[in-house]
Structure formats: C-alpha cells, structure tokens
N, C-alpha and C positions, 0 to 999 in steps of 0.2 A: 788709444782706444782699441779694445778687443773686438774683432769682427765676429759676427754671428755665423755659426756653421749650421747649414741645413742639409738634411739627408736628401737623397734623390726623391724620395716620396714626398718630403716636405715641399721641395721645389715644384713638383708636379701639382700638388694641392694648391700652393700659393698662386702659381700661374693660372690654374683653372679658375680659382675663385676671383682673381683679378679680371679675368675675361668674362665673368658672370655666367660660367657654365656649371651645370650640375655634373656629377659623375656620369649619369645616364646620357646627357647630351654629348659630353666628350667621348664617351664610349661609342655612340652612334657615329660621330665624326671619324673615328679611327677604325670603325668596323669590328669592334670587340665588345665583350660583355661589360656591364657596369661593375660586376664583381672583379673583373680584371683590373679596371682602373682603381677600384678600392684596394685591391691587393698591392698595387704599386704604392699607393699613398700610405698604406699601413706598413710598408716595408716587408711584406710577406713574399713578394716576388719583385723582379726587376724587368723593365720592358726590354724586348728584343731590339736590336739595332734599328730595324725598320720603323719601330714605334718611337724611338728616340728622335729619328729624323722627322717623322710625322708630327711629333710634339713640338719640335723646334719650328717647323713651318707653321703649325697651328698658332703658336704663341708669339711668332716673329722674334725668336731669340736664337742664339747659336746652340748647337748640340753641346759644345763645350760648357756653356753656361748651365744647361740642364744637368750635365754630369759633374759640375762643380770644379771643372778644370780652369775655367775663366771666371773671374770675380765680377765682371761687369756684364750687363745686358745691353742690348742695342734696341733702338726704336727706329722703325722705318719712317722716313719723312718723304718717301716717294709720293708724288701726287700733290704735294703742297706747292703753293706759289713761292716765288723768291721772298716775298714779304713775310709769308707765314714761316718759311724756313729761318729767316733772320730772327723772327720773334722767338722761335723755339731755341735757337742757339743763344740768344740773349738771356732767356730764362734760365737755361742750363748754367751759363756763366755766372748769373746772379746767385744761384744756389751754391755753386762751388766757392764763390768768394765770401759767403756768409758763415763759413766754418769758424 
C-alpha cells in the first residue's frame, strides 16, 4: 500500500483542523498573524524553527512528525489512570491487528 505524502502546509492544516482551531485562533496562540498561518498552509512560506517547536507543543506531536521526518505521531496519555491507559493500548492493538 502506498503511503500518502503531505506537505508541511498540509500537515499544519490537518493538525489545526483536528484540534478544532481556526487559522485566526492558531495565530493568536502563536503570536503571529492569521495570514502567516495561511501562508504556511498554502505553501507560500515555511515556519521558522521557533514556530515548528511551538506547533509541535500545541498539537502534542514531535517536530519530526510536522517536518515529515517521522511517519508516526504520538498521543500523550499523561494524566490518565492505569485503567484508562490500558484501554487506550488495547484499542491501539485492536486497530493494528485488524489490517
């Protein structure tokens, strides 16, 4: 199966949309203009290193994931009980075995 390739702008847009943020809301979080976020998503410019780090923290993924170096993303399970963590791991294993 061929993997989908997403540009940096596509990843930022997808992560933003999954988080339920508008371009304006993300821009406010990062202290930049909405047009700056739009330019990243359109591929007209790329974020500076400080914003790659801020995006990774905002969306709880690695900077490698945002940059396309790493194929997988991570999900923080901090704050969950042992029972909740076990349920999450069981669900992940269920998805993996259904291929």
